[in-house]
VEXPA-98835 format. One record per residue (C-alpha): x, y, z. Coordinates in Angstrom, 1 decimal. Example, Ala and Ser with C-alpha at 12.3 -4.5 7.8 and 13.67 -1.06 7.14 Angstrom:
REM VEXPA-98835
@px 12.3 | py -4.5 | pz 7.8
@px 13.7 | py -1.1 | pz 7.1
//
This chain:
REM VEXPA-98835
@px 11.7 | py -29.2 | pz -59.8
@px 8.7 | py -28.5 | pz -62.1
@px 9.3 | py -24.8 | pz -61.8
@px 13.0 | py -25.2 | pz -62.8
@px 12.0 | py -27.4 | pz -65.8
@px 9.3 | py -24.9 | pz -66.8
@px 11.7 | py -21.9 | pz -66.6
@px 14.2 | py -23.8 | pz -68.8
@px 11.5 | py -24.7 | pz -71.3
@px 10.1 | py -21.2 | pz -71.5
@px 13.2 | py -19.0 | pz -71.2
@px 15.7 | py -21.2 | pz -73.1
@px 14.0 | py -20.8 | pz -76.5
@px 13.5 | py -17.1 | pz -76.0
@px 17.1 | py -16.3 | pz -75.3
@px 18.3 | py -18.6 | pz -78.1
@px 16.0 | py -17.0 | pz -80.7
@px 17.0 | py -13.5 | pz -79.6
@px 20.7 | py -14.2 | pz -79.9
@px 20.2 | py -16.1 | pz -83.1
@px 18.7 | py -13.0 | pz -84.6
@px 21.8 | py -11.0 | pz -83.9
@px 24.0 | py -13.9 | pz -85.1
@px 22.2 | py -14.3 | pz -88.4
@px 22.1 | py -10.6 | pz -89.1
@px 25.8 | py -10.2 | pz -88.3
@px 26.7 | py -13.1 | pz -90.6
@px 24.4 | py -11.7 | pz -93.4
@px 26.5 | py -8.5 | pz -93.4
@px 29.9 | py -10.2 | pz -93.0
@px 30.6 | py -9.3 | pz -89.4
@px 32.8 | py -11.8 | pz -87.6
@px 31.1 | py -13.4 | pz -84.6
@px 33.6 | py -14.3 | pz -81.9
@px 31.2 | py -15.7 | pz -79.3
@px 27.6 | py -16.9 | pz -79.2
@px 26.8 | py -17.1 | pz -75.5
@px 23.7 | py -18.3 | pz -73.5
@px 24.1 | py -16.5 | pz -70.2
@px 26.4 | py -13.6 | pz -69.2
@px 30.1 | py -14.0 | pz -68.3
@px 32.1 | py -15.7 | pz -66.9
@px 32.1 | py -18.4 | pz -69.5
@px 31.5 | py -21.9 | pz -68.2
@px 32.0 | py -24.3 | pz -71.1
@px 31.5 | py -24.4 | pz -74.9
@px 32.9 | py -25.4 | pz -78.2
@px 34.9 | py -23.5 | pz -80.8
@px 33.6 | py -23.9 | pz -84.4
@px 35.4 | py -21.9 | pz -86.9
@px 35.7 | py -18.3 | pz -85.8
@px 32.9 | py -18.6 | pz -83.2
@px 32.9 | py -19.8 | pz -79.6
@px 29.5 | py -21.3 | pz -78.8
@px 29.2 | py -21.4 | pz -75.1
@px 27.2 | py -21.4 | pz -71.9
@px 28.0 | py -18.7 | pz -69.3
@px 27.5 | py -18.4 | pz -65.6
@px 24.8 | py -15.7 | pz -65.2
@px 21.6 | py -17.2 | pz -66.5
@px 19.7 | py -14.0 | pz -67.2
@px 20.1 | py -13.6 | pz -70.9
@px 22.8 | py -14.0 | pz -73.5
@px 24.9 | py -12.2 | pz -76.0
@px 26.6 | py -12.4 | pz -79.4
@px 30.1 | py -10.9 | pz -79.3
@px 31.1 | py -9.3 | pz -82.6
@px 34.5 | py -8.1 | pz -83.6
@px 35.1 | py -4.4 | pz -82.8
@px 32.1 | py -3.9 | pz -80.5
@px 31.8 | py -3.1 | pz -76.8
@px 29.1 | py -5.4 | pz -75.4
@px 28.0 | py -7.6 | pz -72.5
@px 31.3 | py -9.5 | pz -72.6
@px 33.0 | py -6.5 | pz -70.9
@px 36.1 | py -7.1 | pz -73.1
@px 38.5 | py -4.2 | pz -72.4
@px 40.8 | py -5.2 | pz -75.2
@px 38.6 | py -4.2 | pz -78.1
@px 40.6 | py -2.6 | pz -80.8
@px 39.4 | py -1.2 | pz -84.1
@px 41.6 | py -2.0 | pz -87.1
@px 39.2 | py -0.9 | pz -89.8
@px 38.9 | py -4.5 | pz -91.1
@px 35.8 | py -5.1 | pz -93.2
@px 34.6 | py -7.9 | pz -90.8
@px 34.4 | py -5.5 | pz -87.8
@px 31.0 | py -4.3 | pz -86.6
@px 32.1 | py -0.6 | pz -86.6
@px 33.3 | py -0.8 | pz -90.2
@px 29.7 | py -1.4 | pz -91.4
@px 27.3 | py 1.4 | pz -92.5
@px 24.9 | py 2.6 | pz -90.0
@px 21.8 | py 0.9 | pz -91.5
@px 23.5 | py -2.5 | pz -91.2
@px 24.5 | py -1.8 | pz -87.6
@px 20.9 | py -0.9 | pz -86.8
@px 19.6 | py -4.1 | pz -88.4
@px 22.1 | py -6.2 | pz -86.5
@px 21.4 | py -4.6 | pz -83.1
@px 17.6 | py -4.8 | pz -83.6
@px 17.5 | py -8.3 | pz -85.1
@px 17.1 | py -10.0 | pz -81.7
@px 14.1 | py -7.9 | pz -80.8
@px 12.6 | py -8.5 | pz -84.3
@px 13.1 | py -12.3 | pz -84.0
@px 11.4 | py -12.3 | pz -80.6
@px 8.5 | py -10.4 | pz -81.9
@px 8.2 | py -12.5 | pz -85.0
@px 8.4 | py -15.7 | pz -82.8
@px 5.3 | py -14.4 | pz -80.9
@px 3.5 | py -13.5 | pz -84.1
@px 4.2 | py -17.0 | pz -85.6
@px 3.1 | py -18.8 | pz -82.4
@px -0.1 | py -16.8 | pz -81.7
@px -1.0 | py -16.7 | pz -85.4
@px -0.2 | py -20.4 | pz -85.8
@px -2.5 | py -21.3 | pz -83.0
@px -5.2 | py -19.2 | pz -84.6
@px -4.6 | py -20.9 | pz -88.0
@px -4.4 | py -24.5 | pz -86.8
@px -7.3 | py -24.3 | pz -84.3
@px -9.3 | py -21.5 | pz -85.8
@px -10.1 | py -18.3 | pz -84.0
@px -11.3 | py -19.3 | pz -80.4
@px -14.6 | py -17.6 | pz -79.6
@px -16.4 | py -17.8 | pz -76.2
@px -19.9 | py -17.0 | pz -77.5
@px -21.2 | py -15.1 | pz -74.5
@px -21.2 | py -11.6 | pz -73.1
@px -23.0 | py -12.6 | pz -69.9
@px -21.1 | py -12.3 | pz -66.6
@px -20.9 | py -15.5 | pz -64.6
@px -19.5 | py -14.3 | pz -61.3
@px -18.7 | py -11.0 | pz -59.6
@px -17.2 | py -11.4 | pz -56.1
@px -18.5 | py -8.7 | pz -53.8
@px -14.9 | py -7.7 | pz -52.9
@px -14.1 | py -7.0 | pz -56.6
@px -13.7 | py -3.8 | pz -58.4
@px -16.3 | py -4.9 | pz -60.9
@px -18.8 | py -5.2 | pz -58.0
@px -18.0 | py -1.7 | pz -56.8
@px -18.8 | py -0.2 | pz -60.2
@px -22.1 | py -2.0 | pz -60.2
@px -21.7 | py -5.1 | pz -62.3
@px -23.5 | py -8.2 | pz -61.2
@px -23.7 | py -11.9 | pz -62.1
@px -25.9 | py -12.6 | pz -65.1
@px -25.6 | py -9.0 | pz -66.4
@px -25.3 | py -9.1 | pz -70.2
@px -22.7 | py -6.6 | pz -71.5
@px -24.0 | py -5.0 | pz -74.6
@px -21.5 | py -2.2 | pz -75.3
@px -18.2 | py -0.9 | pz -73.9
@px -17.0 | py 2.6 | pz -74.7
@px -19.5 | py 3.0 | pz -77.5
@px -18.4 | py -0.2 | pz -79.2
@px -20.9 | py -3.1 | pz -79.4
@px -19.6 | py -6.5 | pz -78.2
@px -20.7 | py -9.9 | pz -79.5
@px -18.5 | py -12.3 | pz -77.5
@px -16.1 | py -12.4 | pz -74.6
@px -13.1 | py -11.8 | pz -76.8
@px -14.6 | py -8.5 | pz -77.9
@px -14.9 | py -7.5 | pz -74.2
@px -11.3 | py -8.4 | pz -73.4
@px -9.8 | py -6.8 | pz -76.4
@px -11.6 | py -3.5 | pz -76.0
@px -10.8 | py -3.3 | pz -72.3
@px -7.1 | py -4.0 | pz -72.8
@px -6.9 | py -1.7 | pz -75.8
@px -8.4 | py 1.1 | pz -73.8
@px -6.7 | py 0.3 | pz -70.5
@px -6.4 | py 3.3 | pz -68.3
@px -9.4 | py 5.1 | pz -69.8
@px -12.8 | py 5.9 | pz -68.4
@px -15.2 | py 3.6 | pz -70.0
@px -19.0 | py 3.5 | pz -70.0
@px -20.6 | py 0.0 | pz -70.0
@px -24.1 | py -0.6 | pz -71.4
@px -25.6 | py -3.7 | pz -69.8
@px -28.8 | py -5.6 | pz -70.0
@px -30.1 | py -6.6 | pz -66.5
@px -33.3 | py -8.6 | pz -66.6
@px -34.4 | py -6.9 | pz -69.8
@px -33.6 | py -3.4 | pz -68.5
@px -30.7 | py -1.4 | pz -70.2
@px -28.4 | py 0.3 | pz -67.7
@px -25.2 | py 2.4 | pz -68.1
@px -22.3 | py 1.9 | pz -65.7
@px -18.9 | py 3.6 | pz -65.6
@px -15.5 | py 2.2 | pz -65.2
@px -13.1 | py 4.9 | pz -63.8
@px -10.0 | py 3.7 | pz -65.6
@px -8.1 | py 7.0 | pz -65.5
@px -8.4 | py 7.3 | pz -61.7
@px -7.8 | py 3.9 | pz -60.3
@px -4.4 | py 2.4 | pz -59.2
@px -2.9 | py -0.4 | pz -61.2
@px -3.1 | py -2.8 | pz -58.2
@px -6.9 | py -2.3 | pz -58.2
@px -7.0 | py -3.8 | pz -61.7
@px -5.8 | py -7.1 | pz -60.2
@px -9.1 | py -7.3 | pz -58.3
@px -11.3 | py -6.4 | pz -61.3
@px -12.4 | py -10.1 | pz -61.1
@px -15.1 | py -10.2 | pz -63.8
@px -15.7 | py -13.7 | pz -65.3
@px -17.9 | py -14.9 | pz -68.2
@px -20.8 | py -17.2 | pz -67.7
@px -19.2 | py -20.3 | pz -69.1
@px -21.1 | py -23.6 | pz -69.7
@px -20.0 | py -26.7 | pz -67.8
@px -18.9 | py -28.2 | pz -71.1
@px -15.7 | py -30.0 | pz -71.9
@px -13.3 | py -28.4 | pz -74.3
@px -9.7 | py -29.7 | pz -74.4
@px -9.0 | py -33.0 | pz -72.7
@px -5.4 | py -33.3 | pz -71.5
@px -3.6 | py -36.6 | pz -72.2
@px -3.1 | py -38.7 | pz -69.1
@px -5.4 | py -36.6 | pz -67.0
@px -8.3 | py -38.1 | pz -65.0
@px -10.8 | py -36.9 | pz -67.6
@px -8.9 | py -38.6 | pz -70.5
@px -8.6 | py -41.8 | pz -68.5
@px -12.3 | py -41.7 | pz -67.7
@px -13.3 | py -41.2 | pz -71.4
@px -14.6 | py -37.6 | pz -71.3
@px -14.8 | py -36.1 | pz -74.8
@px -14.8 | py -32.6 | pz -76.2
@px -18.4 | py -31.3 | pz -76.3
@px -19.6 | py -33.4 | pz -73.3
@px -21.9 | py -31.5 | pz -70.9
@px -21.4 | py -32.0 | pz -67.2
@px -24.9 | py -31.9 | pz -65.7
@px -24.2 | py -32.9 | pz -62.1
@px -21.5 | py -34.1 | pz -59.8
@px -22.4 | py -36.6 | pz -57.0
@px -26.1 | py -35.8 | pz -57.8
@px -25.5 | py -32.0 | pz -57.2
@px -26.7 | py -30.1 | pz -60.3
@px -24.2 | py -27.8 | pz -62.0
@px -25.3 | py -25.1 | pz -64.4
@px -22.0 | py -23.5 | pz -65.3
@px -18.2 | py -23.9 | pz -65.3
@px -17.7 | py -22.0 | pz -62.0
@px -20.0 | py -24.3 | pz -60.1
@px -18.4 | py -27.4 | pz -61.6
@px -14.9 | py -26.1 | pz -60.9
@px -15.8 | py -25.2 | pz -57.3
@px -16.8 | py -28.8 | pz -56.6
@px -13.8 | py -30.4 | pz -58.3
@px -11.2 | py -28.0 | pz -56.9
@px -12.2 | py -28.8 | pz -53.3
@px -12.2 | py -32.6 | pz -53.8
@px -8.6 | py -33.7 | pz -54.7
@px -8.1 | py -37.5 | pz -54.5
@px -11.9 | py -38.0 | pz -53.7
@px -13.8 | py -40.3 | pz -56.1
@px -16.7 | py -38.4 | pz -57.8
@px -19.6 | py -39.5 | pz -60.0
@px -20.3 | py -37.2 | pz -63.0
@px -23.6 | py -37.1 | pz -64.9
@px -22.7 | py -36.5 | pz -68.5
@px -24.8 | py -35.6 | pz -71.5
@px -23.2 | py -36.6 | pz -74.8
@px -25.5 | py -35.9 | pz -77.7
@px -28.7 | py -37.8 | pz -76.9
@px -26.9 | py -40.1 | pz -74.4
@px -27.0 | py -39.7 | pz -70.6
@px -23.9 | py -41.2 | pz -69.0
@px -22.5 | py -41.7 | pz -65.5
@px -18.7 | py -41.5 | pz -65.3
@px -16.6 | py -42.1 | pz -62.1
@px -13.6 | py -39.9 | pz -61.8
@px -11.1 | py -38.9 | pz -59.1
@px -9.6 | py -35.3 | pz -59.4
@px -5.8 | py -35.2 | pz -59.2
@px -4.0 | py -33.1 | pz -56.7
@px -2.4 | py -30.0 | pz -58.4
@px 1.1 | py -29.4 | pz -57.1
@px 0.9 | py -25.7 | pz -57.8
@px -2.1 | py -24.8 | pz -55.6
@px -3.2 | py -28.1 | pz -53.9
@px -6.6 | py -28.1 | pz -55.6
@px -8.4 | py -30.8 | pz -57.5
@px -8.0 | py -31.0 | pz -61.3
@px -9.5 | py -33.4 | pz -63.8
@px -7.6 | py -32.0 | pz -66.8
@px -10.2 | py -30.3 | pz -69.0
@px -10.2 | py -26.9 | pz -70.7
@px -13.0 | py -24.5 | pz -71.3
@px -15.2 | py -25.1 | pz -74.3
@px -14.7 | py -22.6 | pz -77.2
@px -16.1 | py -22.5 | pz -80.7
@px -13.5 | py -22.2 | pz -83.4
@px -13.9 | py -20.1 | pz -86.5
@px -11.8 | py -21.0 | pz -89.5
@px -9.5 | py -18.3 | pz -90.8
@px -7.1 | py -17.9 | pz -93.7
@px -3.3 | py -17.9 | pz -93.3
@px -3.2 | py -14.2 | pz -93.9
@px -5.9 | py -13.7 | pz -91.3
@px -4.0 | py -15.8 | pz -88.8
@px -0.9 | py -13.7 | pz -89.4
@px -2.9 | py -10.5 | pz -88.7
@px -4.3 | py -12.0 | pz -85.5
@px -0.8 | py -13.0 | pz -84.4
@px 0.4 | py -9.5 | pz -85.1
@px -2.6 | py -7.8 | pz -83.4
@px -2.3 | py -9.9 | pz -80.2
@px 1.5 | py -9.3 | pz -80.0
@px 1.0 | py -5.6 | pz -80.4
@px -1.7 | py -5.7 | pz -77.7
@px 0.9 | py -7.1 | pz -75.3
@px 3.3 | py -4.3 | pz -76.2
@px 0.6 | py -1.7 | pz -75.7
@px -0.3 | py -3.1 | pz -72.2
@px 3.4 | py -3.0 | pz -71.1
@px 3.8 | py 0.6 | pz -72.4
@px 0.9 | py 1.7 | pz -70.3
@px 2.3 | py -0.2 | pz -67.3
@px 5.6 | py 1.7 | pz -67.6
@px 3.8 | py 5.0 | pz -68.0
@px 1.8 | py 4.2 | pz -64.8
@px 5.0 | py 3.3 | pz -62.9
@px 6.7 | py 6.6 | pz -63.9
@px 3.5 | py 8.6 | pz -63.2
@px 3.1 | py 7.0 | pz -59.7
@px -0.2 | py 5.2 | pz -60.6
@px 1.5 | py 1.9 | pz -60.2
@px 3.9 | py 0.5 | pz -57.6
@px 7.0 | py -1.1 | pz -58.8
@px 6.6 | py -3.9 | pz -56.3
@px 3.1 | py -4.7 | pz -57.6
@px 4.0 | py -4.7 | pz -61.3
@px 7.6 | py -6.1 | pz -61.8
@px 8.2 | py -9.8 | pz -61.8
@px 11.4 | py -11.6 | pz -62.2
@px 12.9 | py -15.1 | pz -62.7
@px 11.2 | py -16.6 | pz -59.7
@px 7.7 | py -15.4 | pz -60.8
@px 8.4 | py -16.6 | pz -64.3
@px 9.6 | py -20.0 | pz -63.0
@px 6.4 | py -20.3 | pz -61.0
@px 4.2 | py -19.4 | pz -64.0
@px 6.2 | py -21.7 | pz -66.2
@px 5.7 | py -24.6 | pz -63.7
@px 2.0 | py -24.0 | pz -63.8
@px 2.0 | py -23.9 | pz -67.6
@px 3.8 | py -27.3 | pz -67.6
@px 1.1 | py -28.7 | pz -65.4
@px -1.6 | py -27.5 | pz -67.8
@px 0.0 | py -28.8 | pz -70.9
@px 2.4 | py -28.1 | pz -73.9
@px 0.0 | py -25.7 | pz -75.5
@px 0.0 | py -23.4 | pz -72.5
@px 3.9 | py -23.6 | pz -72.4
@px 4.1 | py -22.5 | pz -76.0
@px 1.6 | py -19.8 | pz -75.5
@px 3.6 | py -18.5 | pz -72.5
@px 6.7 | py -18.5 | pz -74.7
@px 4.9 | py -16.3 | pz -77.2
@px 3.8 | py -13.8 | pz -74.5
@px 7.2 | py -13.6 | pz -72.8
@px 8.9 | py -13.3 | pz -76.2
@px 7.0 | py -10.0 | pz -76.8
@px 7.9 | py -8.8 | pz -73.3
@px 11.6 | py -9.7 | pz -73.9
@px 11.5 | py -7.8 | pz -77.2
@px 9.8 | py -4.7 | pz -75.5
@px 12.3 | py -4.6 | pz -72.6
@px 15.4 | py -5.1 | pz -74.8
@px 14.5 | py -2.2 | pz -77.1
@px 14.4 | py 0.2 | pz -74.2
@px 17.2 | py 2.8 | pz -74.4
@px 19.1 | py 1.4 | pz -71.4
@px 22.8 | py 0.6 | pz -71.3
@px 23.5 | py -3.2 | pz -71.7
@px 20.2 | py -3.7 | pz -73.6
@px 19.8 | py -3.6 | pz -77.4
@px 18.1 | py -0.2 | pz -77.1
@px 21.2 | py 1.2 | pz -75.3
@px 23.4 | py -0.1 | pz -78.1
@px 21.0 | py 1.4 | pz -80.7
@px 21.2 | py 4.8 | pz -79.0
@px 25.0 | py 4.7 | pz -79.2
@px 24.8 | py 3.8 | pz -82.9
@px 22.4 | py 6.6 | pz -83.6
@px 24.5 | py 9.1 | pz -81.7
@px 27.6 | py 8.0 | pz -83.6
@px 25.7 | py 8.3 | pz -86.8
@px 24.7 | py 11.9 | pz -86.0
@px 28.3 | py 12.8 | pz -84.9
@px 29.7 | py 11.0 | pz -88.0
@px 32.5 | py 9.5 | pz -85.8
@px 32.7 | py 6.8 | pz -83.1
@px 32.4 | py 7.6 | pz -79.4
@px 35.6 | py 6.9 | pz -77.4
@px 36.0 | py 3.2 | pz -76.7
@px 36.7 | py 3.8 | pz -73.0
@px 33.5 | py 5.9 | pz -72.7
@px 31.4 | py 3.1 | pz -74.3
@px 33.0 | py 0.5 | pz -72.1
@px 32.2 | py 2.6 | pz -69.0
@px 28.6 | py 3.1 | pz -70.1
@px 28.3 | py -0.7 | pz -70.7
@px 29.8 | py -1.5 | pz -67.2
@px 27.5 | py 1.0 | pz -65.5
@px 24.5 | py -0.5 | pz -67.4
@px 25.4 | py -4.1 | pz -66.4
@px 25.8 | py -3.0 | pz -62.8
@px 22.4 | py -1.3 | pz -62.8
@px 20.9 | py -4.3 | pz -64.6
@px 22.3 | py -6.7 | pz -61.9
@px 20.9 | py -4.4 | pz -59.2
@px 17.5 | py -4.6 | pz -60.9
@px 17.7 | py -8.4 | pz -61.1
@px 18.5 | py -8.6 | pz -57.3
@px 15.5 | py -6.3 | pz -56.7
@px 13.1 | py -8.4 | pz -58.7
@px 14.4 | py -11.6 | pz -57.1
@px 13.7 | py -10.1 | pz -53.7
@px 10.4 | py -8.8 | pz -54.9
@px 9.4 | py -12.2 | pz -56.2
@px 10.3 | py -14.0 | pz -52.9
@px 8.6 | py -11.3 | pz -50.8
@px 5.4 | py -11.7 | pz -52.9
@px 5.4 | py -15.5 | pz -52.3
@px 6.1 | py -15.1 | pz -48.5
@px 3.3 | py -12.5 | pz -48.2
@px 0.6 | py -14.6 | pz -49.9
//
């Protein structure tokens, strides 16, 4: 049930905001909107207000805004062009382009606002370390020579000052060969990451983690940590008299002790405290959780700076997905390993709900960028497909035949449904094969 609730909380706003973009742009240019639908046909229920039918439809994989005089996802074969000013096809090309791309723009702006808003309200989150905390011996990081407690000094010729620098440089140059300069026990060494020659699935076992202090960051309301009185900034020094020196050691003990009472030695300023706490059982992975987040330092930034951060982080997500598509078409990535569908999204959303509202909102932002990117692809039944038709008609200086556009739309919807069936199967197979 938590996965269904999570999917609704995450996907619902994304679809609504996307279709709202089309709706507002159409209204701005005087195009009559006949239907505002969440979901694809057939129509289930709704309400008529003025000229528009606001409804819920049966296929819960998206939505559409039906405009007068346009072939779209509604598959209406009775579209006729009268030349009326309120029809979509009566508008100049620049207005049609704006209307068609407005959904993508709204999704992207939603992500920028959320990610930038987090940065402005909280400050820019900085994990002030470049020291590696753990490198499993089965990981790709271990194979290239990285070890626990190595300090990363430089990546690809760029100095790094915190873990955010490491992450951003790595993602920005994903797929490239990168030299790493590390400090190991006072000795500078150079290692090489063969980004151009490894398969995408190998990236999933990169498994490099920062050396994080066992220090309390966010405390989730209602979680065992909140009920026990833990506060942001508290240091966890020991659990059941076993000393912990970093976050990984602490998490390893807690995760293996669900529903088991534990005694925590806490340092709070100059105080030494003992706090009893029982980790709660996580429904997502059956591990123990006390409901705390990692400790970050936060650097105040201006509103303009926050907007820039929101834009940069959104563009980074776009860049990563462009590279993934390039890898799929070049054969470097397997479709089964890279594509996820509604089941995977529901699972991730359920986990986000368990973590807290902030993680749900962050996931909405990330998926909003993904939705924008996918929708602008030049594929029939997507906004990018409509955009291609508009541009072709603009070059021809006359509309394409209505029957032809309807056939393209029907083929596109059929292929889209086949893709959805495939990703459903892929999601379920991934769960079964865990």
